[in-house]
C-alpha positions in Angstrom: 64.5 -76.9 -20.9 61.2 -75.7 -22.1 59.3 -76.8 -19.1 61.5 -75.2 -16.5 61.6 -72.1 -18.5 57.8 -71.9 -18.5 57.9 -72.8 -14.8 60.0 -69.9 -13.9 57.8 -67.6 -16.0 55.0 -68.7 -13.9 57.0 -68.2 -10.7 58.1 -64.7 -11.8 54.7 -63.6 -12.8 52.8 -64.7 -9.7 54.5 -62.4 -7.3 53.8 -59.5 -9.7 50.1 -60.4 -9.8 49.9 -60.8 -6.0 51.5 -57.4 -5.4 49.2 -55.7 -7.9 46.1 -57.3 -6.4 47.2 -56.3 -2.9 47.7 -52.7 -4.1 44.3 -52.7 -5.9 42.7 -54.1 -2.8 44.0 -51.3 -0.6 42.8 -48.7 -3.1 39.4 -50.4 -3.4 39.1 -50.6 0.4 40.0 -46.9 0.7 37.5 -45.9 -2.0 34.9 -48.1 -0.4 35.4 -46.4 3.0 35.2 -43.0 1.4 32.0 -43.9 -0.4 30.5 -45.1 2.9 31.6 -41.8 4.6 30.2 -39.7 1.8 26.9 -41.7 1.9 26.6 -41.2 5.6 27.2 -37.4 5.3 24.7 -37.2 2.5 22.1 -39.1 4.6 22.7 -36.7 7.5 22.4 -33.6 5.3 19.3 -35.0 3.6 17.4 -35.9 6.8 18.6 -32.8 8.6 17.3 -30.6 5.8 14.1 -32.6 5.6 13.2 -32.2 9.3 14.3 -28.6 9.3 12.0 -27.8 6.4 9.0 -29.6 7.6 5.9 -27.3 7.8 4.7 -26.5 11.2 1.5 -28.2 12.4 -0.9 -26.9 15.0 -0.7 -27.9 18.6 2.2 -29.5 20.5 4.1 -30.7 17.3 4.5 -27.0 16.2 6.4 -26.2 19.4 8.6 -29.3 19.3 9.6 -28.9 15.6 10.3 -25.1 15.9 10.8 -24.2 19.5 12.1 -20.8 18.8 9.9 -19.6 15.9 10.5 -17.1 13.2 9.0 -13.6 13.3 9.1 -10.6 11.0 9.5 -7.1 12.4 9.2 -3.6 11.2 9.3 -0.2 12.9 8.5 3.4 12.1 9.1 6.8 13.6 6.3 9.3 13.7 6.4 12.9 14.7 3.4 14.3 16.5 3.9 17.5 14.5 5.6 18.4 11.3 3.8 16.3 8.7 3.0 18.2 5.5 0.4 18.3 2.7 1.5 19.3 -0.8 -0.5 22.1 -2.5 -1.2 22.2 -6.2 -3.4 24.6 -8.2 -6.7 26.3 -7.3 -10.1 27.2 -8.7 -10.8 30.8 -9.4 -14.5 31.4 -9.1 -16.6 34.5 -8.1 -17.4 34.8 -4.4 -20.8 33.1 -3.6 -20.8 31.0 -6.8 -20.9 27.2 -6.8 -18.8 24.4 -8.3 -21.0 22.0 -10.3 -20.2 18.4 -9.6 -21.7 15.8 -12.0 -21.8 12.1 -11.2 -21.9 10.0 -14.3 -24.2 7.2 -13.2 -23.9 3.8 -15.1 -27.0 1.7 -14.9 -25.3 -0.8 -12.5 -24.6 1.8 -9.9 -27.1 1.8 -7.0 -28.9 4.9 -5.7 -27.3 4.2 -2.3 -23.8 4.6 -3.8 -24.8 7.9 -5.4 -26.2 9.1 -2.1 -22.9 8.2 -0.3 -20.9 10.1 -2.9 -23.1 13.2 -2.5 -22.7 13.0 1.3 -18.9 13.2 1.0 -19.3 16.5 -0.8 -22.4 18.1 0.8 -22.4 16.8 4.4 -21.8 19.3 7.2 -21.5 16.6 9.9 -18.6 17.1 12.3 -16.9 14.3 14.3 -14.8 15.0 17.4 -12.0 12.5 17.9 -9.4 12.2 20.7 -5.9 13.0 19.3 -4.3 10.0 21.0 -6.3 7.7 18.7 -4.4 9.0 15.7 -1.1 9.5 17.6 -1.5 13.3 17.2 -1.5 14.3 20.9 -2.1 13.3 24.5 -5.3 11.8 25.9 -8.1 14.3 26.6 -7.1 16.5 23.7 -9.5 16.5 20.7 -9.6 17.5 17.0 -12.5 18.0 14.6 -13.0 15.8 11.6 -15.6 16.3 8.8 -17.7 13.8 6.8 -18.2 16.2 3.9 -16.1 18.9 2.2 -18.9 21.5 2.4 -18.8 21.2 6.2 -15.0 21.3 6.3 -14.7 24.4 4.2 -17.6 26.5 5.4 -15.8 28.2 8.3 -12.6 29.1 6.4 -12.2 32.9 6.6 -11.9 35.1 3.5 -8.8 34.4 1.5 -7.1 36.2 -1.5 -8.6 33.7 -3.9 -12.2 32.5 -3.1 -12.3 29.1 -1.6 -15.1 26.9 -3.2 -17.6 26.4 -0.5 -20.9 25.9 -2.4 -21.4 22.7 -4.5 -24.2 21.8 -6.8 -24.3 18.0 -7.4 -25.9 16.6 -10.5 -26.5 13.1 -11.7 -26.4 13.3 -15.5 -25.3 11.1 -18.3 -23.5 14.1 -19.9 -20.0 15.2 -18.9 -21.0 18.7 -18.1 -20.0 20.2 -14.8 -16.8 21.7 -13.3 -16.0 18.4 -11.6 -17.0 15.2 -13.3 -17.2 12.0 -11.3 -16.8 8.8 -13.3 -17.9 5.5 -11.6 -16.2 2.6 -13.4 -16.6 -1.1 -13.1 -13.2 -1.6 -14.7 -10.1 -2.4 -12.6 -7.2 0.0 -13.1 -4.1 -1.7 -14.6 -1.8 0.1 -12.1 -3.9 -1.1 -9.1 -5.3 2.3 -8.2 -8.8 2.7 -6.8 -9.1 6.4 -7.6 -7.6 8.9 -10.0 -8.1 12.7 -10.4 -7.1 14.6 -13.5 -7.2 18.4 -13.4 -7.3 20.7 -16.4 -5.4 23.9 -16.0 -5.2 27.4 -17.5 -2.0 28.7 -16.0 -2.3 28.1 -12.3 -6.1 28.0 -12.4 -8.1 24.7 -12.4 -10.9 25.0 -15.0 -12.1 21.3 -14.9 -11.5 18.2 -13.0 -12.3 14.5 -13.7 -12.5 12.0 -10.8 -12.5 8.3 -11.6 -13.3 5.6 -9.0 -12.4 2.1 -10.3 -13.9 -1.3 -9.8 -16.7 0.3 -7.8 -18.9 -2.8 -7.6 -16.3 -4.5 -5.4 -16.0 -1.6 -2.9 -17.9 -1.2 0.3 -19.9 1.9 1.1 -17.2 3.1 3.5 -14.5 2.5 0.9 -16.4 4.4 -1.8 -16.9 7.4 0.7 -13.2 7.4 1.7 -11.9 7.3 -1.9 -14.3 10.0 -2.9 -13.3 12.3 -0.1 -9.6 11.8 -1.0 -10.1 12.4 -4.7 -12.2 15.4 -4.1 -9.4 16.9 -2.0 -7.2 16.5 -5.2 -9.9 18.2 -7.3 -9.9 21.2 -4.9 -6.1 21.5 -5.3 -4.5 19.4 -2.6 -1.6 17.0 -3.1 -0.6 14.1 -0.9 0.1 14.2 2.8 3.2 12.7 4.5 1.1 11.6 7.5 0.2 8.0 6.9 -3.0 8.2 8.8 -4.2 11.4 7.0 -7.1 11.3 4.4 -4.7 12.7 1.8 -2.0 10.1 2.3 -1.1 8.2 -1.0 -2.3 4.9 0.6 -5.5 5.6 2.5 -5.8 4.4 6.1 -9.4 3.3 6.6 -9.3 3.7 10.5 -10.6 7.3 10.6 -11.1 8.2 6.9 -12.4 11.8 7.5 -11.3 15.3 6.5 -8.9 16.6 9.1 -8.2 20.1 10.4 -4.9 20.0 8.6 -6.7 19.3 5.3 -8.8 22.4 5.9 -5.7 24.4 6.8 -4.0 23.3 3.6 -7.0 24.5 1.5 -6.9 27.9 3.4 -3.1 28.2 2.8 -3.5 27.3 -0.9 -6.2 29.9 -1.7 -4.6 32.6 0.5 -1.1 32.2 -1.0 0.4 31.6 2.4 2.6 28.7 1.5 5.7 27.7 -0.5 3.9 24.7 -1.8 3.2 22.7 1.4 1.2 23.1 4.6 2.8 22.0 7.8 0.4 20.2 10.1 0.2 21.4 13.7 -0.9 18.0 14.8 
């Protein structure tokens, strides 16, 4: 009786094992198929991303890898008229007197650089430019631009407050003078190339300090342009809304000269004809 009993145990257990194995086999097969599918999808994603992200090479490969190409675009709208220049404070000096400008000259600064800075103040050279070059008018209309502030200001008619038109330029190691120009080899931490600080008594400017930073790395044209811009601040002008104007916050080096609107702004400031801005006619 023992043997048959054991025999039936075996018979009873075998079907159970067969059924369990069959079920496990189906599950394993499904899992295996899913794994293969996931692997295939992963391979497609990997190689699809890989080829999409390949850097473009020169020549024909560039066109085949990226036939459409990616381009950045930006647009702006400019008015031919209506830009403005902010006006600040003014000098109050007797008619016929001069503002003294003193250039502090470190040993490393060349005589050529000093001469360039003097020219931006004292030059009377005039440049006639077609308005269409600066998007300020049609072809065959022209405007005057000035290399130096003395030339720009000399023809302003009499105003309520005397416009400074005469300048005496010194090159001294002392900080005397009405406007002190500091030429620095240090880079400004804020990234500025020029900075003007004016000292006031009420609405009147009594002293101004102009600093040009990192001057050894600047070209002659850059030094001249920055000096013209900062000297405009020292005379009492703020920034212009016209991006191509000398007094714009970021200076355009295309035609970096003193414009007729800059001159009009000085005239308005010293004649009290403005509410704090000058509107440019072009």
